[in-house]
C-alpha positions in Angstrom: -2.3 -13.5 2.8 -1.2 -9.9 3.3 -4.2 -8.7 1.3 -6.5 -10.4 3.9 -4.8 -8.5 6.6 -5.2 -5.2 4.7 -8.9 -5.9 4.2 -9.3 -6.7 7.9 -7.5 -3.5 8.9 -9.7 -1.4 6.6 -12.9 -3.0 7.9 -11.8 -2.3 11.4 -10.9 1.3 10.7 -14.2 1.8 8.9 -16.2 0.4 11.8 -14.4 2.7 14.2 -14.9 5.7 12.0 -18.6 4.9 11.6 -18.9 4.7 15.4 -17.0 7.9 16.0 -18.8 9.9 13.4 -22.2 8.3 13.9 -23.6 7.1 17.2 -20.8 8.5 19.4 -20.6 11.9 17.8 -20.3 14.6 20.4 -19.0 12.3 23.1 -15.4 12.6 24.6 -14.6 9.1 23.3 -15.2 10.0 19.6 -11.8 11.8 19.0 -9.6 8.9 20.1 -11.6 6.5 18.0 -11.2 8.8 15.0 -7.4 9.0 15.6 -7.1 5.2 15.8 -9.1 4.7 12.6 -6.9 7.2 10.7 -3.8 5.4 12.0 -5.3 2.1 10.8 -6.0 3.5 7.4 -2.4 4.7 7.1 -1.1 1.3 8.2 -3.3 -0.4 5.6 -2.0 2.0 2.9 1.6 1.4 3.9 1.1 -2.4 3.8 -0.7 -2.3 0.4 2.0 0.0 -1.0 4.8 -2.3 0.2 3.1 -5.2 -1.4 2.5 -3.5 -4.7 6.2 -2.4 -4.8 7.4 -5.9 -4.0 8.9 -5.1 -0.7 6.5 -7.3 1.3 
């Protein structure tokens, strides 16, 4: 079940990054979206790492 959450987080981060680096490039709202997507990628990596190490 944790893998489903990791996949959903990665998909969300990818969508935000696409929006920030694609259609919204150059707008003031692009930087916060980029920051949120990077944080989501880091969270997904931490969750996946915890699962692989047997902690979660």
